Backbone as CSV, one residue per row, in Angstrom:
resi,resn,N_x,N_y,N_z,CA_x,CA_y,CA_z,C_x,C_y,C_z
1,MET,-194.638,-80.800,-111.128,-193.995,-80.887,-109.803,-195.080,-81.088,-108.741
2,THR,-194.828,-81.987,-107.826,-195.791,-82.198,-106.753,-195.192,-81.680,-105.462
3,LEU,-196.048,-81.147,-104.658,-195.608,-80.622,-103.368,-195.937,-81.631,-102.278
4,ALA,-194.958,-81.925,-101.480,-195.186,-82.834,-100.353,-195.723,-82.030,-99.183
5,ILE,-196.937,-82.338,-98.809,-197.558,-81.615,-97.687,-197.351,-82.428,-96.426
6,PRO,-196.632,-81.895,-95.445,-196.387,-82.656,-94.215,-197.679,-82.901,-93.456
7,ILE,-197.843,-84.114,-93.012,-199.015,-84.467,-92.218,-198.602,-84.477,-90.756
8,PRO,-199.252,-83.672,-89.921,-198.856,-83.633,-88.512,-199.079,-84.973,-87.829
9,ALA,-198.153,-85.297,-86.987,-198.267,-86.565,-86.259,-199.441,-86.524,-85.305
10,LYS,-200.127,-87.646,-85.186,-201.237,-87.716,-84.244,-200.706,-87.741,-82.821
11,GLY,-201.617,-87.379,-81.896,-201.195,-87.349,-80.489,-200.675,-88.678,-80.005
12,GLY,-201.351,-89.795,-80.468,-200.901,-91.120,-80.040,-199.513,-91.433,-80.536
13,ASP,-199.207,-91.033,-81.793,-197.871,-91.270,-82.338,-196.816,-90.493,-81.557
14,ARG,-197.135,-89.259,-81.231,-196.182,-88.454,-80.440,-195.946,-89.093,-79.084
15,SER,-197.021,-89.561,-78.454,-196.896,-90.176,-77.132,-196.055,-91.446,-77.196
16,GLN,-196.262,-92.239,-78.250,-195.485,-93.478,-78.385,-194.005,-93.188,-78.583
17,ARG,-193.721,-92.185,-79.418,-192.314,-91.831,-79.628,-191.688,-91.317,-78.347
18,ARG,-192.445,-90.496,-77.620,-191.912,-89.955,-76.376,-191.706,-91.051,-75.341
19,LEU,-192.627,-92.018,-75.298,-192.469,-93.137,-74.367,-191.206,-93.926,-74.701
20,ARG,-190.984,-94.191,-75.992,-189.761,-94.912,-76.378,-188.514,-94.124,-75.998
21,ASP,-188.550,-92.828,-76.238,-187.398,-91.986,-75.890,-187.168,-91.987,-74.379
22,ASP,-188.259,-91.899,-73.618,-188.119,-91.845,-72.159,-187.673,-93.187,-71.591
23,LEU,-188.106,-94.278,-72.220,-187.634,-95.590,-71.764,-186.133,-95.724,-71.974
24,ARG,-185.657,-95.229,-73.118,-184.203,-95.247,-73.344,-183.499,-94.349,-72.337
25,ALA,-184.079,-93.183,-72.057,-183.469,-92.260,-71.099,-183.490,-92.824,-69.683
26,ALA,-184.449,-93.720,-69.402,-184.563,-94.290,-68.056,-183.533,-95.378,-67.786
27,VAL,-182.889,-95.887,-68.843,-181.942,-96.997,-68.665,-180.802,-96.627,-67.711
28,PRO,-180.113,-95.464,-67.902,-179.015,-95.176,-66.976,-179.459,-94.943,-65.545
29,ASP,-180.583,-94.228,-65.343,-180.950,-94.011,-63.938,-181.552,-95.283,-63.324
30,ALA,-182.152,-96.175,-64.141,-182.592,-97.468,-63.618,-181.382,-98.312,-63.210
31,ALA,-180.325,-98.254,-64.028,-179.096,-98.983,-63.687,-178.506,-98.448,-62.388
32,LEU,-178.522,-97.117,-62.236,-178.005,-96.515,-61.002,-178.851,-96.933,-59.799
33,ALA,-180.168,-97.003,-59.985,-181.051,-97.430,-58.899,-180.760,-98.871,-58.491
34,LEU,-180.484,-99.730,-59.466,-180.164,-101.129,-59.154,-178.811,-101.244,-58.459
35,VAL,-177.858,-100.398,-58.851,-176.561,-100.381,-58.154,-176.763,-99.984,-56.699
36,LEU,-177.576,-98.945,-56.479,-177.877,-98.527,-55.105,-178.553,-99.653,-54.332
37,SER,-179.471,-100.358,-54.987,-180.123,-101.498,-54.341,-179.105,-102.549,-53.932
38,GLY,-178.119,-102.781,-54.802,-177.074,-103.749,-54.484,-176.244,-103.324,-53.284
39,VAL,-175.938,-102.037,-53.197,-175.169,-101.526,-52.054,-175.963,-101.698,-50.765
40,VAL,-177.247,-101.334,-50.811,-178.097,-101.483,-49.618,-178.220,-102.947,-49.239
41,PHE,-178.364,-103.818,-50.236,-178.458,-105.257,-49.959,-177.191,-105.755,-49.277
42,ALA,-176.040,-105.308,-49.741,-174.778,-105.730,-49.134,-174.693,-105.293,-47.672
43,ILE,-175.152,-104.072,-47.390,-175.145,-103.577,-46.000,-176.079,-104.412,-45.134
44,LEU,-177.279,-104.675,-45.651,-178.245,-105.469,-44.885,-177.750,-106.903,-44.695
45,ALA,-177.112,-107.463,-45.723,-176.594,-108.828,-45.614,-175.507,-108.919,-44.549
46,ALA,-174.660,-107.888,-44.471,-173.623,-107.870,-43.439,-174.247,-107.827,-42.048
47,ARG,-175.326,-107.085,-41.910,-176.008,-107.012,-40.617,-176.680,-108.340,-40.279
48,ILE,-177.186,-109.023,-41.307,-177.812,-110.331,-41.072,-176.765,-111.321,-40.577
49,ARG,-175.603,-111.331,-41.239,-174.548,-112.264,-40.826,-174.036,-111.941,-39.425
50,ALA,-174.098,-110.667,-39.058,-173.682,-110.278,-37.704,-174.777,-110.526,-36.673
51,GLY,-175.970,-110.887,-37.141,-177.076,-111.180,-36.231,-177.731,-109.959,-35.629
52,VAL,-177.582,-108.791,-36.273,-178.137,-107.571,-35.687,-179.192,-106.918,-36.595
53,ASP,-179.590,-107.605,-37.647,-180.585,-107.021,-38.558,-181.957,-107.021,-37.891
54,PRO,-182.658,-105.883,-37.852,-183.969,-105.811,-37.185,-184.997,-106.785,-37.764
55,ALA,-185.018,-106.938,-39.092,-185.979,-107.865,-39.698,-185.695,-109.296,-39.270
56,LEU,-184.410,-109.665,-39.195,-184.034,-111.005,-38.768,-184.425,-111.235,-37.307
57,LEU,-184.201,-110.235,-36.465,-184.551,-110.369,-35.051,-186.064,-110.478,-34.865
58,GLU,-186.811,-109.803,-35.728,-188.267,-109.835,-35.613,-188.854,-111.120,-36.193
59,MET,-188.244,-111.626,-37.266,-188.773,-112.824,-37.939,-187.645,-113.843,-38.131
60,PRO,-187.144,-114.452,-37.042,-185.980,-115.348,-37.138,-186.228,-116.574,-38.011
61,ARG,-187.493,-116.956,-38.186,-187.790,-118.142,-38.993,-187.331,-117.978,-40.431
62,MET,-187.271,-116.729,-40.924,-186.856,-116.520,-42.307,-185.414,-116.937,-42.540
63,MET,-184.581,-116.877,-41.507,-183.183,-117.286,-41.663,-183.099,-118.797,-41.836
64,ARG,-183.908,-119.514,-41.092,-183.873,-120.975,-41.168,-184.402,-121.467,-42.518
65,THR,-185.371,-120.770,-43.081,-185.972,-121.200,-44.345,-185.243,-120.637,-45.565
66,GLY,-184.358,-119.683,-45.346,-183.686,-119.032,-46.462,-184.463,-117.877,-47.051
67,GLY,-185.639,-117.601,-46.504,-186.471,-116.519,-47.027,-185.943,-115.136,-46.726
68,ILE,-184.946,-115.064,-45.834,-184.405,-113.751,-45.471,-183.762,-113.064,-46.674
69,TRP,-183.233,-113.831,-47.626,-182.503,-113.210,-48.730,-183.425,-112.541,-49.742
70,PRO,-184.506,-113.183,-50.209,-185.431,-112.430,-51.063,-186.105,-111.284,-50.328
71,TYR,-186.374,-111.482,-49.023,-186.972,-110.390,-48.243,-186.011,-109.202,-48.179
72,THR,-184.738,-109.486,-47.943,-183.736,-108.428,-47.859,-183.544,-107.746,-49.205
73,ALA,-183.571,-108.525,-50.293,-183.483,-107.928,-51.630,-184.673,-107.006,-51.873
74,SER,-185.856,-107.429,-51.424,-187.049,-106.581,-51.566,-186.883,-105.294,-50.761
75,GLN,-186.334,-105.421,-49.560,-186.065,-104.227,-48.746,-185.135,-103.256,-49.473
76,ALA,-184.057,-103.800,-50.029,-183.063,-102.960,-50.706,-183.675,-102.238,-51.898
77,VAL,-184.441,-102.975,-52.718,-185.096,-102.348,-53.870,-186.141,-101.343,-53.411
78,GLY,-186.808,-101.644,-52.293,-187.799,-100.714,-51.747,-187.185,-99.379,-51.348
79,TRP,-185.995,-99.421,-50.761,-185.317,-98.173,-50.401,-184.951,-97.375,-51.650
80,ALA,-184.498,-98.068,-52.685,-184.194,-97.370,-53.939,-185.463,-96.780,-54.545
81,ALA,-186.566,-97.529,-54.490,-187.840,-97.027,-55.023,-188.299,-95.782,-54.269
82,LEU,-188.119,-95.792,-52.957,-188.536,-94.626,-52.168,-187.680,-93.403,-52.496
83,LEU,-186.365,-93.615,-52.634,-185.486,-92.500,-52.985,-185.810,-91.965,-54.372
84,TRP,-186.041,-92.859,-55.328,-186.373,-92.412,-56.684,-187.743,-91.725,-56.716
85,SER,-188.666,-92.170,-55.871,-189.958,-91.481,-55.770,-189.759,-90.068,-55.257
86,TRP,-188.888,-89.925,-54.280,-188.581,-88.606,-53.709,-187.994,-87.693,-54.786
87,ILE,-187.070,-88.224,-55.574,-186.459,-87.439,-56.656,-187.511,-87.049,-57.695
88,THR,-188.363,-88.012,-58.051,-189.399,-87.755,-59.056,-190.358,-86.666,-58.596
89,ILE,-190.801,-86.756,-57.346,-191.716,-85.743,-56.802,-191.043,-84.379,-56.788
90,LEU,-189.781,-84.347,-56.406,-189.059,-83.080,-56.332,-188.944,-82.433,-57.710
91,PHE,-188.638,-83.243,-58.718,-188.610,-82.719,-60.086,-189.986,-82.199,-60.499
92,GLY,-191.018,-82.969,-60.160,-192.365,-82.604,-60.578,-192.850,-81.297,-59.985
93,VAL,-192.651,-81.115,-58.681,-193.157,-79.890,-58.046,-192.322,-78.675,-58.426
94,SER,-191.118,-78.905,-58.975,-190.281,-77.764,-59.366,-190.648,-77.209,-60.735
95,LEU,-191.402,-77.969,-61.543,-191.652,-77.559,-62.928,-192.354,-76.204,-63.043
96,PRO,-193.441,-75.946,-62.286,-194.076,-74.627,-62.407,-193.170,-73.485,-61.959
97,VAL,-192.284,-73.791,-61.011,-191.361,-72.744,-60.535,-190.435,-72.313,-61.666
98,TRP,-189.869,-73.287,-62.388,-188.976,-72.948,-63.499,-189.733,-72.236,-64.616
99,SER,-190.995,-72.612,-64.823,-191.780,-71.948,-65.869,-192.034,-70.494,-65.523
100,ARG,-192.456,-70.253,-64.288,-192.795,-68.882,-63.876,-191.580,-67.977,-63.834
101,THR,-190.434,-68.555,-63.529,-189.212,-67.743,-63.484,-188.505,-67.699,-64.834
102,ARG,-189.172,-68.258,-65.865,-188.684,-68.226,-67.248,-187.337,-68.930,-67.439
103,ARG,-187.080,-69.920,-66.621,-185.873,-70.734,-66.812,-186.293,-72.007,-67.553
104,LEU,-186.621,-71.823,-68.831,-187.234,-72.901,-69.597,-186.249,-74.028,-69.902
105,GLY,-184.961,-73.703,-70.033,-183.974,-74.751,-70.258,-183.908,-75.710,-69.081
106,ILE,-183.891,-75.133,-67.871,-183.863,-75.969,-66.661,-185.157,-76.764,-66.553
107,ARG,-186.275,-76.107,-66.917,-187.567,-76.796,-66.835,-187.609,-77.998,-67.767
108,GLU,-187.069,-77.848,-68.960,-187.078,-78.959,-69.918,-186.272,-80.144,-69.396
109,ILE,-185.113,-79.855,-68.810,-184.286,-80.928,-68.237,-185.022,-81.599,-67.084
110,ALA,-185.617,-80.775,-66.193,-186.328,-81.313,-65.029,-187.515,-82.165,-65.456
111,GLU,-188.232,-81.713,-66.495,-189.393,-82.486,-66.962,-188.961,-83.820,-67.556
112,ARG,-187.876,-83.800,-68.322,-187.379,-85.044,-68.911,-186.949,-86.035,-67.823
113,LEU,-186.256,-85.534,-66.814,-185.831,-86.390,-65.705,-187.027,-86.854,-64.883
114,HIS,-188.014,-85.996,-64.737,-189.234,-86.354,-64.011,-189.911,-87.549,-64.666
115,ARG,-189.960,-87.553,-65.998,-190.610,-88.653,-66.707,-189.775,-89.935,-66.624
116,SER,-188.477,-89.827,-66.839,-187.647,-91.034,-66.860,-187.551,-91.666,-65.469
117,THR,-187.406,-90.836,-64.433,-187.323,-91.397,-63.079,-188.650,-92.009,-62.648
118,SER,-189.767,-91.466,-63.136,-191.067,-92.053,-62.778,-191.207,-93.449,-63.374
119,LEU,-190.675,-93.649,-64.573,-190.700,-94.990,-65.169,-189.819,-95.951,-64.364
120,THR,-188.684,-95.454,-63.905,-187.815,-96.279,-63.064,-188.514,-96.669,-61.774
121,VAL,-189.241,-95.721,-61.179,-189.962,-96.000,-59.934,-190.954,-97.142,-60.127
122,VAL,-191.701,-97.114,-61.218,-192.683,-98.171,-61.473,-191.997,-99.528,-61.534
123,GLY,-190.874,-99.603,-62.248,-190.138,-100.862,-62.322,-189.644,-101.332,-60.972
124,LEU,-189.120,-100.418,-60.165,-188.611,-100.779,-58.842,-189.730,-101.256,-57.926
125,ILE,-190.901,-100.612,-58.006,-192.024,-101.019,-57.161,-192.465,-102.441,-57.499
126,VAL,-192.500,-102.759,-58.785,-192.900,-104.106,-59.198,-191.899,-105.142,-58.665
127,ILE,-190.612,-104.873,-58.809,-189.583,-105.800,-58.304,-189.693,-105.941,-56.792
128,HIS,-189.875,-104.815,-56.096,-190.005,-104.811,-54.637,-191.143,-105.727,-54.186
129,ALA,-192.265,-105.673,-54.887,-193.423,-106.490,-54.504,-193.214,-107.960,-54.847
130,VAL,-192.751,-108.240,-56.047,-192.651,-109.628,-56.523,-191.661,-110.433,-55.686
131,LEU,-190.571,-109.808,-55.242,-189.562,-110.531,-54.458,-190.139,-111.099,-53.160
132,LEU,-191.188,-110.470,-52.631,-191.764,-110.934,-51.365,-192.445,-112.290,-51.493
133,ILE,-192.738,-112.713,-52.714,-193.380,-114.017,-52.906,-192.471,-115.142,-52.404
134,TRP,-191.145,-114.902,-52.430,-190.188,-115.949,-52.043,-189.602,-115.749,-50.648
135,ASP,-190.286,-115.002,-49.775,-189.696,-114.774,-48.453,-189.984,-115.898,-47.464
136,ARG,-190.684,-116.932,-47.905,-190.958,-118.139,-47.102,-191.737,-117.831,-45.822
137,MET,-192.525,-116.748,-45.867,-193.358,-116.408,-44.709,-194.840,-116.618,-45.036
138,GLY,-195.101,-117.516,-45.967,-196.471,-117.824,-46.350,-197.047,-116.867,-47.371
139,ASP,-196.194,-115.995,-47.939,-196.687,-115.048,-48.930,-196.892,-115.726,-50.271
140,ASN,-197.869,-115.232,-51.002,-198.140,-115.689,-52.361,-198.667,-114.504,-53.151
141,LEU,-199.112,-114.740,-54.373,-199.604,-113.630,-55.195,-200.748,-112.899,-54.515
142,GLY,-201.612,-113.654,-53.819,-202.751,-113.034,-53.142,-202.323,-112.130,-52.003
143,THR,-201.443,-112.634,-51.138,-201.044,-111.848,-49.973,-200.173,-110.660,-50.353
144,VAL,-199.436,-110.782,-51.470,-198.563,-109.695,-51.901,-199.337,-108.601,-52.628
145,PHE,-200.373,-108.994,-53.357,-201.054,-108.019,-54.211,-202.490,-107.699,-53.791
146,VAL,-202.974,-108.309,-52.711,-204.332,-108.010,-52.226,-204.219,-107.467,-50.809
147,PRO,-204.748,-106.256,-50.542,-204.631,-105.664,-49.197,-205.277,-106.546,-48.124
148,TRP,-204.656,-106.556,-46.957,-205.144,-107.228,-45.759,-205.216,-108.753,-45.899
149,MET,-204.483,-109.326,-46.836,-204.497,-110.775,-47.008,-203.280,-111.446,-46.375
150,THR,-202.302,-110.682,-45.932,-201.094,-111.283,-45.375,-201.394,-112.017,-44.072
151,HIS,-200.653,-113.083,-43.846,-200.816,-113.852,-42.605,-200.072,-113.206,-41.440
152,TYR,-199.203,-112.266,-41.728,-198.419,-111.595,-40.680,-199.270,-110.451,-40.132
153,LEU,-199.929,-110.688,-39.006,-200.930,-109.752,-38.495,-200.396,-108.344,-38.233
154,PRO,-199.195,-108.179,-37.615,-198.723,-106.800,-37.393,-198.479,-106.019,-38.683
155,GLY,-198.330,-106.742,-39.791,-198.022,-106.061,-41.039,-199.214,-105.846,-41.948
156,ARG,-200.410,-106.198,-41.506,-201.557,-106.116,-42.409,-201.847,-104.685,-42.858
157,PHE,-201.929,-103.764,-41.912,-202.238,-102.384,-42.295,-201.082,-101.734,-43.059
158,PRO,-199.831,-101.817,-42.560,-198.727,-101.222,-43.328,-198.578,-101.815,-44.724
159,GLN,-198.762,-103.151,-44.836,-198.628,-103.761,-46.152,-199.767,-103.311,-47.068
160,ALA,-200.949,-103.121,-46.499,-202.077,-102.629,-47.302,-201.778,-101.239,-47.850
161,LEU,-201.133,-100.406,-47.050,-200.749,-99.077,-47.530,-199.837,-99.185,-48.750
162,GLY,-198.868,-100.088,-48.660,-197.941,-100.277,-49.782,-198.639,-100.800,-51.023
163,ILE,-199.585,-101.737,-50.838,-200.292,-102.312,-51.981,-201.167,-101.264,-52.659
164,ILE,-201.866,-100.450,-51.861,-202.698,-99.385,-52.430,-201.828,-98.385,-53.180
165,SER,-200.687,-98.054,-52.596,-199.741,-97.158,-53.270,-199.291,-97.755,-54.596
166,PHE,-199.043,-99.059,-54.595,-198.632,-99.762,-55.818,-199.696,-99.641,-56.905
167,TYR,-200.963,-99.901,-56.533,-202.035,-99.875,-57.531,-202.316,-98.473,-58.051
168,LEU,-201.982,-97.466,-57.280,-202.138,-96.096,-57.766,-200.944,-95.689,-58.637
169,ALA,-199.754,-96.104,-58.223,-198.536,-95.656,-58.911,-198.400,-96.250,-60.300
170,VAL,-198.706,-97.545,-60.436,-198.453,-98.230,-61.712,-199.250,-97.621,-62.865
171,PRO,-200.558,-97.323,-62.709,-201.255,-96.695,-63.834,-201.058,-95.189,-63.927
172,VAL,-200.947,-94.512,-62.771,-200.909,-93.050,-62.798,-199.535,-92.541,-63.217
173,GLY,-198.474,-93.228,-62.821,-197.134,-92.784,-63.172,-196.932,-92.615,-64.671
174,PRO,-197.222,-93.639,-65.477,-197.046,-93.504,-66.936,-198.235,-92.834,-67.642
175,SER,-199.202,-92.291,-66.879,-200.395,-91.714,-67.510,-200.067,-90.510,-68.384
176,PHE,-198.869,-89.952,-68.231,-198.453,-88.824,-69.075,-198.588,-89.170,-70.558
177,TYR,-198.334,-90.435,-70.884,-198.320,-90.838,-72.286,-199.738,-91.076,-72.832
178,LEU,-200.744,-90.954,-71.961,-202.142,-91.092,-72.384,-202.924,-89.804,-72.139
179,ARG,-202.221,-88.734,-71.844,-202.940,-87.526,-71.442,-203.767,-86.941,-72.576
180,ASP,-203.408,-87.225,-73.834,-204.231,-86.751,-74.950,-205.610,-87.398,-74.920
181,ARG,-205.678,-88.609,-74.400,-206.967,-89.299,-74.316,-207.765,-88.841,-73.096
182,PHE,-207.063,-88.563,-71.995,-207.753,-88.072,-70.804,-208.252,-86.643,-70.980
183,GLY,-207.480,-85.868,-71.706,-207.719,-84.432,-71.764,-206.779,-83.754,-70.774
184,PRO,-206.191,-82.612,-71.152,-205.184,-81.974,-70.294,-205.693,-81.648,-68.900
185,ARG,-206.920,-81.155,-68.799,-207.430,-80.746,-67.485,-207.581,-81.948,-66.547
186,THR,-208.195,-83.013,-67.054,-208.383,-84.216,-66.230,-207.039,-84.801,-65.830
187,TRP,-206.123,-84.855,-66.807,-204.805,-85.424,-66.505,-204.076,-84.608,-65.444
188,ARG,-204.144,-83.282,-65.541,-203.464,-82.438,-64.549,-204.032,-82.656,-63.152
189,LEU,-205.353,-82.778,-63.061,-205.967,-83.008,-61.755,-205.523,-84.347,-61.163
190,LEU,-205.526,-85.392,-61.996,-205.077,-86.701,-61.531,-203.620,-86.647,-61.089
191,HIS,-202.805,-86.042,-61.929,-201.372,-85.997,-61.672,-201.053,-85.150,-60.446
192,ARG,-201.782,-84.062,-60.285,-201.478,-83.123,-59.209,-201.830,-83.678,-57.836
193,TYR,-202.873,-84.510,-57.766,-203.338,-84.965,-56.458,-203.071,-86.441,-56.189
194,ILE,-203.113,-87.289,-57.218,-202.910,-88.715,-56.986,-201.443,-89.035,-56.732
195,ILE,-200.546,-88.420,-57.508,-199.122,-88.718,-57.341,-198.624,-88.366,-55.934
196,PRO,-198.938,-87.155,-55.385,-198.537,-86.901,-53.991,-199.149,-87.893,-53.013
197,ALA,-200.394,-88.337,-53.282,-201.020,-89.324,-52.400,-200.266,-90.644,-52.437
198,VAL,-199.829,-91.052,-53.640,-199.038,-92.279,-53.780,-197.758,-92.176,-52.955
199,TYR,-197.102,-91.037,-53.053,-195.843,-90.856,-52.329,-196.079,-90.885,-50.816
200,MET,-197.127,-90.204,-50.360,-197.407,-90.179,-48.916,-197.733,-91.569,-48.394
201,LEU,-198.488,-92.356,-49.170,-198.789,-93.729,-48.760,-197.517,-94.570,-48.675
202,ALA,-196.616,-94.366,-49.639,-195.362,-95.131,-49.637,-194.504,-94.774,-48.422
203,VAL,-194.430,-93.478,-48.102,-193.651,-93.063,-46.932,-194.285,-93.597,-45.651
204,TRP,-195.601,-93.523,-45.558,-196.320,-94.041,-44.389,-196.070,-95.542,-44.259
205,HIS,-196.141,-96.263,-45.368,-195.848,-97.698,-45.404,-194.449,-97.976,-44.856
206,THR,-193.486,-97.143,-45.237,-192.104,-97.343,-44.790,-191.967,-97.096,-43.296
207,PHE,-192.564,-96.032,-42.801,-192.459,-95.722,-41.372,-193.094,-96.813,-40.507
208,LEU,-194.206,-97.387,-40.976,-194.905,-98.389,-40.174,-194.348,-99.798,-40.345
209,TYR,-193.840,-100.098,-41.555,-193.460,-101.473,-41.870,-191.957,-101.680,-41.944
210,GLY,-191.209,-100.611,-42.183,-189.764,-100.753,-42.311,-189.117,-101.068,-40.976
211,SER,-188.601,-102.276,-40.848,-188.002,-102.683,-39.575,-186.804,-101.818,-39.216
212,ASP,-186.169,-101.205,-40.222,-184.986,-100.382,-39.961,-185.325,-98.999,-39.423
213,VAL,-186.561,-98.542,-39.584,-186.878,-97.157,-39.213,-187.877,-97.059,-38.067
214,ARG,-188.375,-98.169,-37.599,-189.400,-98.089,-36.553,-188.823,-97.820,-35.175
215,LEU,-187.513,-97.891,-35.043,-186.888,-97.723,-33.726,-186.471,-96.284,-33.457
216,HIS,-186.921,-95.358,-34.287,-186.567,-93.933,-34.139,-185.054,-93.748,-34.103
217,ASN,-184.385,-94.451,-34.998,-182.928,-94.382,-35.085,-182.522,-93.276,-36.067
218,PRO,-181.226,-93.101,-36.346,-180.810,-92.045,-37.291,-181.467,-92.160,-38.669
219,LEU,-181.716,-93.388,-39.139,-182.371,-93.544,-40.436,-183.787,-92.975,-40.403
220,TRP,-184.459,-93.154,-39.289,-185.805,-92.576,-39.099,-185.728,-91.055,-39.197
221,THR,-184.713,-90.467,-38.566,-184.539,-89.012,-38.608,-184.246,-88.526,-40.017
222,VAL,-183.373,-89.258,-40.729,-183.031,-88.878,-42.101,-184.271,-88.938,-42.999
223,LEU,-185.076,-89.982,-42.823,-186.276,-90.121,-43.651,-187.242,-88.972,-43.416
224,TRP,-187.390,-88.552,-42.173,-188.226,-87.385,-41.884,-187.618,-86.124,-42.483
225,ALA,-186.308,-85.982,-42.350,-185.650,-84.775,-42.856,-185.797,-84.654,-44.376
226,LEU,-185.821,-85.790,-45.075,-185.955,-85.759,-46.529,-187.312,-85.210,-46.974
227,GLN,-188.272,-85.229,-46.074,-189.592,-84.717,-46.457,-189.643,-83.188,-46.424
228,VAL,-188.676,-82.556,-45.771,-188.675,-81.088,-45.678,-188.572,-80.427,-47.052
229,PRO,-187.637,-80.845,-47.933,-187.576,-80.225,-49.263,-188.856,-80.422,-50.070
230,ILE,-189.519,-81.568,-49.897,-190.765,-81.820,-50.619,-191.834,-80.819,-50.193
231,VAL,-191.984,-80.658,-48.876,-192.977,-79.711,-48.360,-192.627,-78.293,-48.793
232,ALA,-191.338,-77.938,-48.700,-190.906,-76.588,-49.099,-191.191,-76.340,-50.574
233,ALA,-190.952,-77.360,-51.428,-191.199,-77.207,-52.861,-192.684,-77.008,-53.137
234,PHE,-193.536,-77.720,-52.401,-194.975,-77.530,-52.573,-195.388,-76.118,-52.172
235,VAL,-194.822,-75.612,-51.072,-195.153,-74.259,-50.620,-194.720,-73.229,-51.660
236,VAL,-193.497,-73.384,-52.162,-192.998,-72.455,-53.190,-193.871,-72.536,-54.433
237,ARG,-194.281,-73.725,-54.788,-195.131,-73.904,-55.972,-196.451,-73.149,-55.815
238,VAL,-197.058,-73.267,-54.641,-198.324,-72.557,-54.390,-198.125,-71.050,-54.434
239,LEU,-197.031,-70.570,-53.813,-196.773,-69.133,-53.792,-196.505,-68.587,-55.184
240,VAL,-195.729,-69.342,-55.977,-195.428,-68.908,-57.330,-196.696,-68.852,-58.175
241,ARG,-197.558,-69.856,-57.988,-198.809,-69.885,-58.753,-199.665,-68.666,-58.413
242,ARG,-199.697,-68.283,-57.157,-200.480,-67.118,-56.753,-199.887,-65.837,-57.312
């Protein structure tokens, strides 16, 4: 009789399986994010047809060239990306709280959602950026993906913030699946400080570049109000750790 001795899976194999599982888990919330993008696009399109859209009023040439539609689609996906980033950050900062209070079932759910929503965010950010190539405002791969290259002078700094946020988010977001190679300590430091920086850059980019929020309207107020739970969660996290 021979005994089958189980061979433990290597860290890379575990990470690959978890990535596949999380990609499958991300499908429904990615679909929901795209539905939300469609709703926002419909609202913005109605405002464009009514002639009251802030982006259209600021850049009327896009209507004549047809570039307003890819630009508006990028706006809609950008709003979904920002909301999903907010959800992802909220899940992430809550994890130590659930651990310390021994609510491990809730922590497991929150961690799983944190990973799947972060993958959705990366996809939304890529779509948000790529759509700008067709806005007929002289944008190309260089101006969309290289900071300070845009021909639209008022948007150079805000767009640079978004591009830097993009370059940080795309590698750092999925870095969970490579943490065995980084080492737990290094990965935690990167995750703990880079991810909040990515989110802050994205919010700053929105406040400075979002034509819908620069007028200090109700949407501007709502966007500020949404940051309160994030700050509160960080404070609770620090207190719980102490």
